[in-house]
N, C-alpha and C positions, 0 to 999 in steps of 0.2 A: 504493500500500500504506500509506503514512504517512497519507493522507487517510482511508482506511478505519479505520486505527488511531485517529486522533483522534476520528472520529465514533462509535467503539465504546466510548469511555471512559465509565464510569459513576460516577466519583468524581474528587476532586481529584487532580492529579498528585503523585506521590511524588518526593522527592529521592533520587536514586540515586548512590551512591559509584562513581566510575570508577577510583579508585585501588586496584585489585585485581589480583592476579597474573595471572589468566586474561585480563583485559582488556588488560594490557600485552603479554602473549604474543601474543594475537590481533592487536593493533595492530602489533607487530613483523612478524608473518607477512604480514599484509595489506599493510603498507607495502613490504616487500621484493617481494611479488608485483606491486604497482602500479608500482614502479620498473622491474622487469624488463619489464613490458608496455610501458612508455614507450620503453625502449631496444631491445627486440626484440618486434616485433608478433607476437601469438599468433593461432592459428586459434580458440582458445577465449579470448575476451577479457573482461576485467573480471569474473571469477568472484567476486572478493572484494566487488565492489559489489553483485552479485546477493544475496550472503549477507547483507550489511548491510541492504540495502533490503527485500528480501522477508522473510527470516527475522527480521531485526531489527524490522520493523514488527509482526509477529505477537507476538514476545516482548515488545515494548513494550506491547501491549494486555494481555498476561498479567500484566505487572508492575504495571499500573495499573487493575486491576479486582478487584472482590470475588468474581467468578465464575471465577477462575482455575482452581480445581480442577474445576469443572464443564466448562470448555472442554477441559481436558486429558482428562478422562474421556470426553467426546464424541468427541475425536480418536481415543482408543484404541478406542472402540466402532466407529468408522468403519473403522479398520484391521482389526478382527476381521470385520466384515461383508464387507469386500473379500476377506479370506482365504477365507471360506466361499463367496463367489460364484466366486472363481477356482478353488476346489476342485471346484465343480460343473462348471466348464468342463473341468478336467483329467480328471475321471472320465468325462465323456460325449464329449469332443471331442479329447483329447490322449492317445491310447493309447501304451503302451510299444512299442518296437521291439526285437525280440530282438537281443542283441549290442551294444546301444547304451545308454549311461547316460540316465536319464530327465531331461528338461529342463523338465517341467511346462509352465507358461504363458510360458516364456521361450525364447530362441533357443539357449541352451546350459545345461548342467546346473550349471556353476559359478555363473552368474548367478542361477539359481533358488535355489541353496543359500545364497548370502549374503543373499538377501532373506528366506529362512526364519529367519535369525538375528533380524531385526527382529520378525517375527511371534512367534517363540518368546519373545523378551524381553517383549513385551506380554502374552502369555498368562501367563507366569510372574509378572509383576508383579501381575496381577489375583489370582492364587492367593495370592501373598504377603500381600496386603491382607486377603483373606478369612481366612487363618490368623490374622493379627494381631487381627482383629475377632471371631474364633471363630464365624464364620458356619456355617450348616448345610452339610453335605457336598453336598447336592443342588444347591446354588447354584453349586458349582464344577464340576459335570459338563460343561457346554459348554466351559469353558476347558480342562479336562483332556482332552477329546476333541480340542480344537484342538492341544494339545501332542502327543497321540498321533499325530494325522495329520501334524503337522510332522516328528516323528521318522521316520515312514514315508517321507515325501517325501525327507527328508534322506538316508536310507540308499539310496533309489533313485537319487539323484544321484551317489553314490559320491564326493562331494567331500571329500577328506581335510582340506583347510583348514577348511572350515565345520564338519565333524564335530568337529575338535579345538577350534575356537573356541567352538562351542555347548556342547561337553562341559565345557570350562574354565569358561565362563560359568555353567552350571547347578551345577557342583561348588562354586564359590565362593559362589553364592547359598545352596546347601544348608548350607554351613558357617556362614555369617552368620546365616541363619534359625534354625539349630539353636542357636547361642549365644544369640540374642535370645529364642528360645522358652524356653530354660532360665532365663534371667534374668527373663523375664516370667511364669514358671510356666504356660507354654502348650505344653509339650512333648507332651502327650497329643493335642491338636488337630493339631499338626504331624505326628505319627506317623500319625494317622488319614488325613490328606490324602495322605501319602506312600503308604500302603497302597492307597488308592483310585486314586491316580495309576498305581501299578504294575499294578493290575488293568486299568484302562482302556487303558493303553498296550499291554499284552499282548493285550487283546481287539481293539483297533482295528487292529493291524497286519495280522493275517490277513484281517479283513473288508475293509480298504482294498486289500490285495493282490489279493483275489478280485474286488473291484469294478472295479479298474483293468483287469482282463482281460475282464469281462463287460459293463459299462455302455457302453463305446464301441460295442458291437455293436447297441445299442438304436436309435441313429440312423444308425450306419454312415456318418458324415460327418466324418472327422477333419479338424481344422484344422491346416494346415501353413503356417508362416511362410516368407517368401521367403529369409530369412537364417538359417534353421535350421542349426546347426552340429552334425553328428553326432560324438559322442564315444564311442569303443568302451568297453565295460565292461572294468574292470580286475580282475585277480586280485591280492589282497593277499598277495604271495609270501612275505613275512616270516612269515606265520602259516599258510600252507598246509602240509599234512603232507608231510614229506620222504619220499623213496623208501626202501623198506626196505633197511637196510644189514646186512651180515654181522657187524659189530662189535657191541659192547654198546649198550644203549639210550641211553647218554650221548652217543653220536655225533650223535644228532639235536640235542641241546642245543648241542654244539660247532659243528655246521653252522649252526644258527640264530644263535649268537653271532658267527660269522665273517660271516654275511650282514648282521647289524646293524652290525657294525664297518665293513664295506665300504660300507654304505649311507650312513654318516655321515662317513666319513673320506676317501673318494675322489671325484674330480670326477664320474666315471661314476655312482657311487651317489647323490651329492647331486643330480645332474641328473635322475636317474630319480625320486628322491623328490619333487623339485619339478616334475615333469612337463615337463622341458626348460627350466625358467625360469632356470637358472643361466647358460645361453648368452645368454638374453634380458637378464638383469641386467648381464652384462659388456658387452654391446653398448650398452645405455643409459648405463651408467657411463662408457664410453669417451668419450662426448661431453658429459659434465657439465662445466659451466664456471661462472663467476661471474655471467654475465648471463642465462643461460637459453637455451632454444631455441624455435623457432616452432611446430613441430608436436608433437602428442601421439603420433601413430603413428610407426612405424619399420619399415622393410623389412629383414628378416634372412633370408638364404638364400632369396630369392624369395617369402618369406611376409610378409604385412603384419600387424604386431602393433598392435592398437588401443590398447594401454597397456603400461606397464612391469610390470604385475602386482605392484606394491608401491607403496604410497602414498608412502613416504619417498623412493624412487628417482624416482618420478614428479614429486614437488615439486622435487627437485634438478634434474632434467632440464629441466623447464619453466621454473622460476623462479630457478635458480642454486643454488650450493652452500650459501650462507648460510641458505637457508630450512630446511635440515635441523635447525638448532638450535631455532628456535621451533616447528617441527613436532613434534619429540620432546618438548619441554616442554609443548606443547599436549596431546598424547596422555597423558603422565604426569599432567599437571594434571587432565585430565578424569576419569581414574580416581580420583585422590586426592579431588577434590571430589565425585565420585559417591558414594564411601563416606561422606564427611562429610554429604552431603545426606541419605542414608539414616539415618545416626546421629541427625541432628537433627530428622527429620520423620516417621519411620516410625510413630509412635504415632497421628498424626492425618491424615497425607496418604495418599490412596489410590494414588498413583503414586510413592511414595517410593523404591521399589526399582528403578524403571526406569533412572535415570541410572547407578547402580552396575552393574546387570546388563548393560545395553546397551554401555556404554563398554568393559567388559572384553572382551566378544565382538568388538566392532568393532576394538579394538587388536590382538587376535590375528589376526583375519581379514585385516586390511589389511597384515600383514607380507608376505604373498605375493599380495595382490589389490589392484587399484586401485579404490577406492570413495570418491571424493572430490567428484565433480561434483554439485552440489546439486539441479539440476533434471533430471538424467539418471538418477540412481539413487535409488530410494525410501529405501534404507538410509542413504544420504548425507544425505537430507533430515532424517531423524530425528536423525542425528548432529549436524547444525548447530543444530537446534531445541534439543536437550538441552544442547549446549555453551554456547549463549548464555543459556539458563536458569541453568546453573551459574555463569556469569560474573557475572550481575547479581542473583542471589537473595541476599538478606541476611536472616539470622535475628536477631531481637531478642534481647537478653540474657535477658529474662524467659522467652522461649520456649526458649532454650537450657537454662535452669535447669529448666523444666518437663519438657523432653524427657529431660534427664539423670536426673531423678528418676523 
C-alpha cells in the first residue's frame, strides 16, 4: 500500500505536523491495543497495523496530491453506484418474508441498517454541496431518490438504533445547513431542496414498497445466504393504541407515561428496549480486565454472540480497561473536528459535510452496535478513512480567514 502511495504522488511531499490531539489519541489507543496483543494473543490480530498501513497509505496519497478532492468525489460516486447495484439485487432477488424484518443484501437487518447510515451520509453530503453551490434542483434528483430509498430500507429493517442514529445525524445537518444558509443568504435554495426532498421521499416509499412485492416474482429466484438470521418484526408498543378504557381519555396518557417510565427505569424495560443487550453487556463487562481477552465472541445461555454490540465495551473486553479513555476521546474528537472541518471548508470543498454528518451517526450507532473492524464492515472503513483525514488535515491561516469571511 505504501508502494502504491509513493508511486501515486504527483507533487513534492508536504511537511505534516504530528503534534495534534487526534494523532496523540490514536497513538495512545493503538499503543494500548498493541501491548494487549503482545500479552494476550487475539483471534483478531494487529487490527491497528491494518488501519495504519492500509488506510494510512491511502490518506497519505490524499494529503500529498493536488487531486485530493477528485479522489474523494470518485470514492463517493463508487459508493453510490454500489448502493444502486445492491438495490437492484434487493428488488429482484431478496424478497421480504412476512413476519420477518427485512435484511436486504445482508444476513441480518441490523447489519443492513448501519450500512445504510454510510450511504445516507454520502447522499446527504452531495445534497449539501449542491445547496451551497445553488445548483439546479434537477441535478439533485438521483441523490434525493437515493435518500428516499435509504429511508424505505431503513424502516423495513425496523432497526431502532440506526433509525435514531440517522435521525440525529440528519437533524443536526439540517440545523447546521439552515444556519449556514441564513448566513450565506441561501435560504431560498435550501427550502426548495427540502420541499423537493419531501416530495421524492413521499413518492419513492410506496413505489419501493410495491416493487419489493412485485419485482422478485419476475425471476422467481430468491437469493438466500447460508447464514441468514431471521429477525421477527416488532411492534413498537410504546406508540400502539391502548385498549379502550372506561375512564377519561387521560388514562391513555397515564398508561403511556407508566410504560415509558418502566421502559427506562427497570432492568426488564431496558433489556427489552435494547433487544436483550443488557444481559449481553453485563456478561462482557464481567470479564473486562487490564490486559484484554483472546476472543471476540462469547457464549451466553447456549447462544454464541459474535460481538459485544457496543464499541466501547468491545474495546475494553478485547484490549483492556484503559482503552476506554482514548476510545471516548477519539469519538468526541472526531465529532469536534468534523464540525471544524465543515466550518473551515464548506465554501469550497464538495465533501465538507461528510466528516461532520458521518461521525455523529457513527457515534450514536456504535453505542449499542459493534462496528469497528476495518476490513469487515464497510461503515468501519469509512470511519477510519475520515478519522485519519481529520487527524492530518491542516488549514492554512489564509484559508481560515477566507472561509470565515
